[in-house]
N, C-alpha and C positions, 0 to 999 in steps of 0.2 A: 504493499500499500503503499503509493508516495505524498511525502508527507513536507516538502522542500519548495514549491512553487507557489506564488502567490499572485495577487490580482495583475502584478504589472509582466506578466507572460504575455509574448505579443501572438504567437500563435501555439495553437495546441491541436493534435488530433484527438478529439473526444470520443470515450464509448458512450454507446445511446444506453438512455436509461430505461427501463425494463419495465412495462407498466401491467401487472397483471389484472386482468378483469374478470369479475366475480358475474356471469351470467346465469339470465334465469334459467332454471330449468324444473322440469314436473315436480312436485314432491318437496323441492327443495325450502329449506326454511330461513325464513331472512335473517339477516345479523343486522343489531342495533348497535350503532357507537356515539359515543358522546364526544363534541369538542370542542374546549374552552378556549373562549379569545375574549380579551378586552377590545378599546377602542371607541373610537366617535360613529356617530350614527352612519353615516357616508362608509367608514371600514365596516360596522357589520353588514349592509346592507352589500359590500365585494364580499364579504366571506360567506355569505348565506350563498349567494349567487355561484359562487365557488363548490360548494357543498351539493346546491343542487344539482348541480353537472356532473358531479362526481357519479351523485345515486342514479344521474341516468343512463351514466355510463356503468354502472354497477348495481342491478336493478335488484340481487338479492340483499344490500346493504341500506338499510336506512341510520339519517346521522340526524342525532338529535344537538342543535347549538346549544351551547352552553353561554351566552353573551353576558359579561360582566361589565356594565358601562362606562365610560372613562378611561382616562388615562391613567391607569393604577399605579402606584408606585411601591416597590418592593416590600413595604412594613405591610400595606393595605392587600396585597397581593398572597403574600404569606400568609398572612393570617387566615385567609380564604381555604389556601391548599391544607393549612395544618388543622383546620377545622376538620376536612374533608377526610383525609389521611386518618385523624382519630375516628371517627365515623366509619370508615370502609367507602367511601363513595366518591372517590378519586375519579375523574371522568377517565377515557381511554386514554385520551392522547388533546393535542391541542396547544396554547400557547404557555409560559412558564418566564416567569423573572429570572432576567441571567443572575443578580447578586444572591439569587439563594440557588444557582445551579450545583455548584460543589457541596454544599449541605445535603441537600436532595441525592444527588447521585452517591454519595457517600454511604449515606442508606437506605437507599438498596430502593429509590423510591421508580426509577426509569429504567427502562427495557433496554437492555445492552444490543446497540444495532449493528453492531462493526462485522458482523457477519452478512449482512443482509445489505447494508453499504456496499460493500466490495462484491457480493453476488450478483447486484444489479448495477454493477458501472461505477455506481455515485462516487465513489472517491477521484475518479479520474473526471468527473463532470462538475465537478463544483468547486469554488474556491477553497482553498485550503484553511482558509479561517472558518469558515460555514460551521466545520465541525467540530464538538465541546468532547474531550475525552478527558478521563481519570484515569490514569494506572494501564495506559494503553486500547483504553475500551470506548468507542464512542456511545457516549449515551445522550446527546442533544444536538441540535442543528439551530444556527441564528433563523431566525423567519427572513430576514433581510439585510444587505448592507448600507446600512443606514450611517450617515454621518453629518458634521456640522454645516452650515451653507447659511451665505451670506446675502440676502435676498435685499433688494432698493427699490425705490420708487424715481423711475426717471425724469418723471417732471417735477418732483422736490430737487432733486440735483443740479438740474438744466436751471430751473430758477435762483437756484442759491450761484449758477456761475461754478460750478464744481463738474469737471469731464468726468467721463464715464469710464469706470474703474475699469481695471484688466481685470481677464477670466483665465489668464495663464497664472496657476496657483504656484511656479516658480518666478514669477515677477507680479508678484502683488505689491499691492502698494506695503511703505513700511509703518512702522508704527505711528511716526509724529508724521508723515505724511494723511495719514487717515484720520489722526487726530486735528490735523489744520483743516482737512475739508468739513469734518463735525463741526468745527465752530461756524465755517460758514453757513453750511444748513442752521445749526440752533441759531433761532431768532425770539425773542420776546416780541410785545403786544406793541411795542415802541418801535417795531424795527432793529432794537440793540442785539450784538452779538456778544457771549462772552470774550469778555476783557475790555469791552465798551465801557466808557461812563455811563453809570446810571443805568447797565443791567439789570433788568429785573426776574434773578431766578424763577419767582416763586408765579412768574406770569409767563413761560413758553408756549408759544402758537406753535412752533415747531423742532422739534428734537434732531438730535444728530441722529441716533443709535437706541437702540434697544439689544442690549444681550441676555438670552435667555441665561438665569443664575443659577443651576442645580448641579449635580454631581457630574455627569457625563461631560455637559456643556464647557467645562473648567478645564479639562484637558489638552485640547488642543491648544487655547494659551499659554498654558502650562511649559507646553514640548515646545513651541514655538522659540522661546527665550531660555530652553535649557535645564527646565523645572521638572516637576514630578509630584507624585504623593506617597507613593511606594518606592523602595528597593526591588531589584528586581526578584528577589528570593521571597520578597514579604514580610522580614522579619525587624522591618524598620522604617518610617517615614522620613521622608525629604521632604514634606510640604513646609518647613522650617527654613531649607535652605535658599543662600540668596537671590539663584534665580528662580525662585518658587514664590519666594516673599513680594520680589519685584513684579512678578509676570499678574499677581493676585493685585499689588498694588496700582498696577494700572488701569485694571477694571475699574478697582472703586474709584480712581482719578476721573474716570469718566464721569460720576454720579458729582463727585463733590469737589475737585479740582477745576476742571475743565467743563462742567455744567453742561455736559452735551447729551447726558444718558437720566433718563429718571428713574428712578426706584420704585417700581414695580410691585413693592409687595402691599400689604393688606392699609387700604385708606388712601392709595394712590388717586383715586377719584378719576382716574384717566381709562380711556377704551382698552380694550386687548391691543397687543403690538399690532396684529393684522388688520385690525379695522383702522390702528392709527395710518398706517400702511398705505390705505386702500383712500382715509380721506386725506391726505396731505401732511398731518401731522409728524409725520417720522422720515425719515432720509432712508437707513438702513436697518434689518434687525436678522440678528445673528440668533440661528435657532436650528433644529432638529432637518432634517432632508424632507419630514413626514409632512411638516407642514404644507409643504406645495399641494396635496389635497385639498387643503381650505383655501390658499392662495388661487389655484389655479382656476377657481371657479369662481371668484370674484370679478365684479365688472366695474369698469368707470376707469381702470388704467390698466399699464401695462407693466409685467411684472418685470424688472433686471434681476440680476443673478451677478455675483463677483467672486473673484477669489479672497479667500480669507486675509486679510493683514498678515507681514511678517514681522515679527522681533527681530530675530537670530536668524532664524531658518524654515521652510513649509513646514506644517504640521497638520495631522488631520486624524480624525479618530472615526472607528470602524464601533459600530455600538447598533443593537437590536435587541427587540425579545428573542425568547428560541421557541423552538417546535418539539415536544419529548412524547416520547411513548411511553404511558403509566405502566411501571411492570406489572400492574392488580391487572390490566385488561385482559378479558377470556379471548380475545380474539385478536392474536399478535398478527396477522398476515393481513386481516382487514384493515388494522388501523395502520400497517408500514402503508399501505397501498394510499390510503388516505392520506398521509403523511406526505408520501412520494409526491401524488396531486400536487398538496398546497405547495410543494415547493418547487414545479414545473414553471416556470413563467409563460409557457406556449396552453396550458389550463386556465390559468388563473393571471389574462395577461390584463386586464380592467386595474389590478392592483399596480401596477408599472403603469402603463399608461396615464391615471388617473394622479399620480405624483404621488403614491402613500411611501409605495418601496422602490428601491433600488434591489437586480437581481442577487442573488446566490450561485447562479447557475453560469459557469465562465465563459460559456461563449455570446452570451447578452456582453458581454466585455470586446471579446476578441474578434469575432464575426459581425462584417458591418451590417448583413442581414439583419441578424441578433440585433443587434444596438439600434436600428431604424425600427423593429418592431417596437420597440416601448420609446424611445425617443424622439421620432418622427412625428410631432403630434403638437396642438396649441399649449397646450399645458407647458410645455419644458420649454422656458425661455430660452433665446441666443444666448450664446456662450456656455448652458449648461454641461456642456462636456467637457469644455476645457476647467469649468472653476471646480466642477462636482467629480463628475465620471472621474475624470483624469486625477486627480486628486489623490483619488482614494491610494494611488500608487506609493504614497507616502504615510498612510493610515496606520496607528496601530490601535489593536483592541483595549478596551476598558478593562483594565486588572483585576477581572471578577474573581480569578482563581484563588484573592489575596483570602485566606482564611476570616469571618468575622467582618467582611466587607460593609453587611449593611449597619451594626453594630457601629464600627469605627465612624462611618460616614454620621450615621444618629447621632451618636453619643459625644462625641469631639469635635469633626470636622466643619457638620453644618452648622452647628451655634457658632463657631469662629468666626464662618461666612457669615454670616446673618448679623453679627457685630461689627463686621467691616463694611457690609452694603449702607447699614445705618449710619456710620459714621461715629460710631460710640467706639472701635478701635482703629487704629492701622493694621497694616496688615503685618507688621513686624511683631507687634504687639500680640494680638488674637491667634498669628499660627505658632511664636515658638512656644506659647502659654497653653494651644493644644497639643504640640508635640511634644512637650514636656509629661502632660496628663497620658498621652495616650501609651506611649512608652513606659510607664509607671502601671498601668492599666492591667496588661500582663495578655490582649487582645492581637497584638504583633506575634501570630503564631506559622507566618511562611504560610505555602500554597497548599492548597488540595492537592 
């Protein structure tokens, strides 16, 4: 089983994925599978359509959707899974939060997919980052190849005299260039910009940028400055390194020093960043790729996409929810057939053309016809391939195999970050204290 190739491979000879179908026959019983997933109402509709298509191709299998509305965080989803596991009511397969993968895999909750992946040629057909392994066995797969993206409103930039931003991830704006343009965009009700005499930070009409400020979204900025959160072996934190502190302070300065970004916490009184982008209150929005599902449906403005700004080097994130088959399933072959179906873009193309997901199947990056199948549509803006798809060549996965990942972030790092965003602490103060407390906690136990 090959384990060395990455998304940057230019051309490969792909093995076809085998799809077993369970045809209807006289006297055959119907198998019922339960498929769990979360997401927006639009994602719910797309998933249900994919499940219905699977049923039509496999008449002896019925799939019961178990939809959990919203974009559930790790703690919320894990609580649901813990309850179902304790009561013996886990679904057959479906989505799973990546932060808890190692914990559940270690405790035998997932079916070992290794032989099935190799049998059906999927080890050669999908990106290396797709498969999640523990002790040499595959227990899950990333649902998509998601990343961080910088969207923008071209009309806002034009009105501010800001040039069209680069789409080449290797030649993006420097951080200083980026901040300079954000000051040009940011304007108060009297047409003053940050730094102008009389600039009123309490009555800003148009903001330069909003960054989503949550766990995974911090990594590209940290990595671009040579920082990070954990050592490679997960036995220590580097969130208090000079590079990490500097990167987080740069984000905080957008709010407090540069005055080009609002704090979007409770009580801000502002619309959602997507609404602000649409109505001209915002220049740039830096968030997950999946927001294209919503942005692509908005009317009244032409969405733009730009390469992420560079501090020291280009950086990108590979992040997604997971797909797993639960070991408790009584129908392993049928469950595996459904998982394969949901992983194949040719079966679920709407999930990609709508902007929700990026594929994990390798040919959809290396074959021009497959690339066109999911990119050649009005939803994906000009420059998307250069700014987003090509940037995955430098993408690193979120370090979810660090033990106690959820607790480390929930108890130590997120509170420190929040104190920085609200201006209570500097990055150096908050991150130094959090790192010291984390080291004393005993939670830095390495990797699964």
